[in-house]
C-alpha positions as CSV (number, residue, x, y, z in Angstrom):
1,X,-22.7,10.8,92.5
2,X,-21.0,12.3,89.4
3,X,-20.7,10.0,86.5
4,X,-17.3,9.9,84.8
5,X,-16.8,9.0,81.2
6,X,-14.8,5.9,80.7
7,X,-11.3,6.6,79.4
8,X,-10.8,6.2,75.7
9,X,-9.0,3.1,74.7
10,X,-5.8,3.6,72.8
11,X,-6.1,3.2,69.1
12,X,-3.2,0.7,69.0
13,X,-2.3,-1.9,71.6
14,X,0.7,-0.8,73.7
15,X,3.1,-3.2,72.1
16,X,2.0,-2.8,68.6
17,X,3.8,-0.8,66.0
18,X,2.1,2.3,64.7
19,X,3.4,1.6,61.2
20,X,1.1,0.5,58.4
21,X,0.6,-3.2,58.1
22,X,3.1,-4.9,55.9
23,X,1.9,-5.5,52.4
24,X,1.4,-9.0,51.3
25,X,3.9,-10.6,49.1
26,X,2.5,-9.6,45.7
27,X,4.5,-9.1,42.5
28,X,5.7,-5.5,42.3
29,X,5.6,-3.4,39.1
30,X,9.4,-4.0,38.6
31,X,8.8,-7.8,38.5
32,X,6.1,-7.7,35.9
33,X,6.9,-8.6,32.3
34,X,5.7,-6.6,29.4
35,X,2.4,-7.9,27.9
36,X,2.8,-10.2,24.9
37,X,-0.4,-9.1,23.3
38,X,1.1,-6.4,21.0
39,X,3.6,-8.7,19.4
40,X,0.8,-11.2,18.7
41,X,-1.5,-8.6,17.3
42,X,1.2,-7.2,15.0
43,X,1.9,-10.8,13.8
44,X,-1.8,-11.5,13.2
45,X,-2.0,-8.2,11.3
46,X,1.0,-9.2,9.1
47,X,-0.6,-12.6,8.3
48,X,-4.0,-11.0,7.6
49,X,-2.6,-8.5,5.1
50,X,-0.7,-11.3,3.3
51,X,-3.8,-13.6,3.2
52,X,-6.2,-10.9,2.0
53,X,-4.1,-9.0,-0.4
54,X,-2.0,-11.8,-1.9
55,X,-3.8,-15.1,-1.4
56,X,-7.3,-13.9,-2.7
57,X,-8.2,-13.1,-6.3
58,X,-10.0,-9.9,-5.4
59,X,-7.0,-8.7,-3.4
60,X,-4.6,-9.3,-6.3
61,X,-7.0,-7.6,-8.7
62,X,-7.3,-4.5,-6.5
63,X,-3.6,-4.0,-6.1
64,X,-2.7,-4.9,-9.7
65,X,-5.3,-2.3,-10.9
66,X,-3.2,0.4,-9.2
67,X,-0.4,-0.2,-11.7
68,X,-2.8,0.5,-14.5
69,X,-3.4,4.0,-13.2
70,X,-1.2,6.6,-14.8
71,X,2.0,6.0,-16.6
72,X,4.3,3.1,-15.9
73,X,7.3,3.9,-13.7
74,X,7.9,6.6,-11.2
75,X,8.8,9.5,-13.4
76,X,5.4,11.2,-12.7
77,X,6.0,11.0,-8.9
78,X,6.9,14.2,-7.1
79,X,9.6,12.4,-5.2
80,X,11.2,10.9,-8.3
81,X,14.2,13.4,-8.3
82,X,15.1,12.1,-4.8
83,X,14.6,8.4,-5.5
84,X,18.0,7.7,-7.1
85,X,16.3,6.4,-10.3
86,X,17.0,9.6,-12.2
87,X,20.5,9.8,-13.8
88,X,23.0,11.4,-11.5
89,X,20.6,11.8,-8.6
90,X,21.3,11.0,-5.0
91,X,18.8,8.6,-3.5
92,X,17.0,9.3,-0.3
93,X,18.1,6.6,2.1
94,X,17.3,3.7,1.9
95,X,16.0,3.9,-1.7
96,X,17.8,2.2,-4.6
97,X,21.4,1.3,-3.8
98,X,21.5,3.1,-0.5
99,X,19.6,0.4,1.3
100,X,22.6,-1.7,2.5
101,X,24.7,1.3,3.6
102,X,21.7,2.7,5.5
103,X,21.4,-0.6,7.4
104,X,25.1,-0.7,8.2
105,X,25.2,2.9,9.4
106,X,22.1,2.3,11.5
107,X,23.6,-0.8,13.1
108,X,26.9,1.1,13.8
109,X,25.0,3.9,15.5
110,X,23.1,1.4,17.7
111,X,26.4,-0.2,18.7
112,X,27.9,3.2,19.6
113,X,24.8,4.2,21.7
114,X,24.9,0.9,23.5
115,X,28.6,1.3,24.4
116,X,28.2,4.9,25.5
117,X,25.0,4.4,27.6
118,X,26.1,0.9,28.7
119,X,22.6,-0.4,28.0
120,X,23.7,-3.9,27.0
121,X,20.3,-5.6,27.1
122,X,18.6,-2.9,25.2
123,X,21.4,-2.7,22.7
124,X,21.1,-6.5,22.0
125,X,17.4,-6.1,21.6
126,X,17.8,-3.2,19.2
127,X,20.2,-5.1,17.1
128,X,17.9,-8.1,17.1
129,X,15.0,-5.9,15.8
130,X,17.0,-4.6,12.9
131,X,18.6,-7.9,12.0
132,X,15.5,-10.0,12.3
133,X,13.4,-7.5,10.3
134,X,15.9,-7.1,7.5
135,X,16.9,-10.7,7.2
136,X,13.4,-12.0,8.0
137,X,11.8,-10.1,5.1
138,X,14.2,-11.7,2.7
139,X,13.6,-15.2,4.0
140,X,9.8,-14.6,4.0
141,X,9.9,-13.1,0.5
142,X,12.0,-15.8,-1.1
143,X,11.0,-19.1,0.5
144,X,8.0,-18.9,3.0
145,X,5.4,-16.6,1.5
146,X,4.8,-17.3,-2.2
147,X,2.8,-15.1,-4.5
148,X,0.4,-17.4,-6.4
149,X,-1.0,-16.1,-9.7
150,X,-4.7,-16.2,-9.1
151,X,-5.9,-13.7,-11.8
152,X,-3.6,-14.4,-14.8
153,X,-1.6,-11.2,-14.2
154,X,1.0,-10.0,-16.6
155,X,4.5,-11.4,-16.1
156,X,5.9,-8.1,-14.8
157,X,3.3,-8.2,-11.9
158,X,4.2,-11.7,-10.7
159,X,7.3,-10.8,-8.7
160,X,7.0,-11.4,-5.0
161,X,7.7,-8.2,-3.1
162,X,6.0,-9.0,0.2
163,X,7.2,-7.5,2.5
164,X,8.9,-4.4,1.2
165,X,12.6,-4.2,2.1
166,X,12.8,-0.4,1.6
167,X,10.0,0.2,4.1
168,X,11.3,-2.3,6.6
169,X,14.6,-0.5,7.0
170,X,13.3,2.9,8.4
171,X,10.6,1.1,10.5
172,X,13.2,-1.3,12.1
173,X,15.8,1.4,12.6
174,X,13.3,3.8,14.3
175,X,12.0,1.1,16.6
176,X,15.5,-0.1,17.4
177,X,16.8,3.4,18.2
178,X,13.9,3.9,20.6
179,X,15.3,1.1,22.7
180,X,18.8,2.6,23.2
181,X,18.4,6.4,23.4
182,X,17.8,8.4,26.5
183,X,14.1,8.5,27.7
184,X,14.2,12.3,27.4
185,X,14.7,12.3,23.7
186,X,12.9,9.1,22.9
187,X,9.5,10.7,21.8
188,X,11.3,13.2,19.6
189,X,13.5,10.5,18.0
190,X,10.3,8.5,17.3
191,X,8.8,11.6,15.6
192,X,11.8,11.9,13.3
193,X,11.7,8.2,12.5
194,X,8.0,8.2,11.8
195,X,8.3,11.1,9.3
196,X,11.2,9.3,7.6
197,X,9.0,6.1,7.4
198,X,6.1,8.1,6.0
199,X,8.2,9.5,3.2
200,X,9.8,6.1,2.2
201,X,6.6,4.1,2.5
202,X,4.7,6.6,0.3
203,X,7.6,6.7,-2.3
204,X,7.9,3.0,-2.5
205,X,4.1,2.6,-3.2
206,X,3.6,5.5,-5.5
207,X,6.6,4.8,-7.8
208,X,5.5,1.3,-8.4
209,X,8.3,-0.5,-6.6
210,X,5.9,-2.1,-4.1
211,X,2.2,-2.6,-3.6
212,X,0.4,-1.1,-0.6
213,X,0.2,-4.5,1.1
214,X,3.9,-5.0,0.8
215,X,4.6,-1.6,2.4
216,X,2.1,-2.3,5.2
217,X,3.4,-5.8,5.7
218,X,7.0,-4.6,6.2
219,X,5.9,-2.2,8.9
220,X,3.9,-4.8,10.7
221,X,6.8,-7.2,10.6
222,X,9.1,-4.6,12.2
223,X,6.5,-3.8,14.9
224,X,6.1,-7.5,15.6
225,X,9.8,-8.0,16.2
226,X,9.9,-4.8,18.4
227,X,7.0,-6.1,20.4
228,X,8.8,-9.5,20.8
229,X,12.0,-7.8,21.9
230,X,10.3,-5.6,24.5
231,X,8.4,-8.5,25.9
232,X,11.6,-10.6,26.3
233,X,13.5,-7.7,28.0
234,X,13.4,-7.6,31.8
235,X,10.8,-5.1,33.0
236,X,13.5,-2.8,34.3
237,X,15.2,-2.7,30.9
238,X,12.1,-2.4,28.8
239,X,11.4,1.2,27.5
240,X,8.8,2.8,29.8
241,X,6.4,5.6,29.4
242,X,8.2,9.0,29.1
243,X,6.8,12.5,29.5
244,X,6.4,14.4,26.4
245,X,4.3,17.4,25.3
246,X,0.7,16.5,25.1
247,X,0.5,17.9,21.6
248,X,3.4,15.9,20.3
249,X,1.3,12.9,19.0
250,X,-1.1,15.2,17.2
251,X,1.8,17.2,15.7
252,X,3.7,14.0,14.7
253,X,0.8,12.4,13.0
254,X,-0.3,15.6,11.3
255,X,3.2,16.1,9.9
256,X,3.3,12.4,8.9
257,X,0.1,12.8,6.9
258,X,1.5,15.9,5.2
259,X,4.8,14.1,4.4
260,X,2.8,11.0,3.1
261,X,0.7,13.2,0.8
262,X,3.6,15.0,-0.7
263,X,5.8,11.9,-1.1
264,X,2.9,9.8,-2.6
265,X,1.8,12.5,-5.0
266,X,1.8,11.9,-8.8
267,X,1.1,14.2,-11.7
268,X,-1.0,11.6,-13.6
269,X,-3.3,9.9,-11.1
270,X,-5.0,11.1,-8.0
271,X,-6.3,7.7,-6.9
272,X,-2.9,6.1,-6.8
273,X,-1.5,9.2,-5.0
274,X,-4.1,9.0,-2.3
275,X,-3.8,5.2,-1.8
276,X,0.0,5.5,-1.5
277,X,-0.4,8.4,1.0
278,X,-3.0,6.5,3.1
279,X,-0.8,3.4,3.2
280,X,2.2,5.4,4.3
281,X,0.2,7.2,7.0
282,X,-1.0,3.9,8.4
283,X,2.5,2.7,8.6
284,X,3.6,5.9,10.4
285,X,0.8,5.5,12.9
286,X,1.6,1.9,13.6
287,X,5.3,2.7,14.4
288,X,4.3,5.7,16.5
289,X,1.9,3.6,18.5
290,X,4.5,0.9,19.0
291,X,7.3,3.2,19.9
292,X,5.6,6.0,21.9
293,X,1.9,5.5,21.9
294,X,1.4,2.9,24.7
295,X,2.9,2.4,28.1
296,X,5.5,-0.2,28.7
297,X,3.8,-1.8,31.7
298,X,0.3,-2.2,32.9
299,X,-0.1,-0.4,36.1
300,X,-1.2,-2.5,39.1
301,X,-1.3,-1.9,42.8
302,X,1.8,-3.2,44.6
303,X,0.0,-3.4,47.9
304,X,-3.4,-3.0,49.5
305,X,-4.8,0.5,49.7
306,X,-4.6,2.1,53.1
307,X,-7.6,4.1,54.3
């Protein structure tokens, strides 16, 4: 008697659907909120800079010693002709008296972009970043964050300049613009803003208008408000990761370093020039990382993997 193989059973029951099993009800990527950790880290960094540089004797001595290097004033700085301090010169925004006009023009551009692109939530967030940063630095400087005299410093070194207003403006405007521009040009706009910030931060430090801690504190303050704004935005409205040339971060930071070195250079002291340039480069790197260096969302599976 010939043995027949038993018929192969169907892979699916007759009445069953051949479609993949329905994914369980898990939060999708669009429902996820932005992580709150960056805003917290920037805030902690801001407070750390204030406590170490301003509220300790050795921090005050280290920064006050920079003012003793070279001649007083900014005449020896390479960027002095563009600072607006020289008679008849036009300041590079937002130095000297161009600070308020720069903020007003920046706010107007943000409003126009918001109306054109109809990105209402992003526009409100961008305005909030600029307003909170520029107003917040004045409130912090005048009432909340005092500068105690712990080392018997000369009277001209007792003024409270933490955080720096001139540095806060390009940092805040760059981060605000990132929220409202098209994703295609977002990385390139961040590059332009980072180079602008590197120039202003180095100039503010090397010309004696602000200490390195004040410049760094202003940048951290703007990044903290940007992180808060992107966290509060709905996930679909928050700026996401955009495609850009792989070499763009390296090119941007290399140019930022070059701009910081030139803008922070002085004819009379190498140490002060390098400290100013290093501070400006750190500021540029912080804003680049906040604006274009990290993804907007943490990728997670939206359903079980199918074999």
